[in-house]
C-alpha positions as CSV (number, residue, x, y, z in Angstrom):
1,M,0.0,0.0,0.0
2,K,2.8,2.4,0.8
3,K,4.4,1.8,-2.6
4,L,1.1,2.6,-4.3
5,L,0.6,5.8,-2.3
6,E,4.1,6.9,-3.4
7,L,3.2,6.2,-7.0
8,V,0.1,8.3,-6.6
9,K,2.0,11.2,-5.1
10,N,4.6,11.1,-7.9
11,F,1.9,10.9,-10.6
12,E,0.1,13.9,-9.1
13,K,3.3,16.0,-8.8
14,R,4.5,15.1,-12.3
15,N,1.2,15.8,-13.9
16,N,0.1,18.7,-11.6
17,I,-3.3,17.0,-11.1
18,S,-5.2,15.5,-8.2
19,I,-6.7,12.0,-8.7
20,A,-9.2,9.7,-7.1
21,I,-8.8,5.9,-7.5
22,T,-11.8,3.5,-7.3
23,V,-10.9,-0.2,-6.6
24,M,-13.5,-3.0,-7.1
25,G,-13.4,-6.3,-5.4
26,D,-11.9,-8.1,-8.4
27,G,-9.0,-5.7,-8.5
28,S,-10.2,-3.6,-11.4
29,G,-11.2,0.0,-11.1
30,S,-10.8,3.5,-12.5
31,V,-8.7,6.7,-12.0
32,S,-10.5,10.0,-12.2
33,E,-9.4,13.6,-11.9
34,F,-10.4,14.6,-8.3
35,W,-12.1,18.0,-8.9
36,D,-14.0,17.6,-12.1
37,Y,-14.4,13.7,-12.2
38,E,-12.9,13.4,-15.7
39,E,-12.2,9.7,-16.1
40,L,-8.5,9.2,-16.9
41,K,-8.2,5.4,-16.9
42,E,-10.1,2.2,-16.4
43,Y,-7.8,-0.6,-15.3
44,K,-8.3,-4.4,-15.1
45,D,-5.8,-5.1,-12.3
46,I,-3.4,-3.5,-9.9
47,E,-0.5,-4.1,-12.3
48,E,-2.2,-2.1,-15.0
49,L,-2.9,0.7,-12.4
50,T,0.8,0.6,-11.3
51,D,2.0,0.9,-14.9
52,F,-0.4,3.8,-15.6
53,L,0.8,5.7,-12.5
54,K,4.5,5.1,-13.3
55,N,4.4,5.9,-17.0
56,T,1.7,8.4,-17.9
57,Q,2.8,11.9,-18.6
58,Y,0.1,14.4,-19.5
59,L,0.6,17.6,-21.5
60,L,1.1,20.7,-19.2
61,A,0.1,24.2,-20.1
62,D,2.6,27.1,-20.1
63,D,1.5,27.9,-16.5
64,G,2.4,24.3,-15.4
65,R,-1.2,23.1,-15.0
66,C,-2.4,19.9,-16.6
67,V,-4.4,20.6,-19.8
68,S,-8.1,19.7,-19.6
69,P,-9.3,17.6,-21.1
70,V,-6.1,15.6,-20.5
71,Q,-3.7,14.9,-23.4
72,T,-0.8,12.6,-23.2
73,M,2.6,13.7,-24.5
């Protein structure tokens, strides 16, 4: 759990965005932008979530904010 929280913090800092993660009983779930509920990713298992958090880089505006709707680089 500690490793996952660290991945979330790094993702939020790197992309200048706050996220909420929903986890279902089978390990699948979704990641959404915290403030406007824009769905960023549906994942099938924790491994896919971990990969998403490690590797996703969104486009940032000139002021450093994440562009909305999100766009990958």
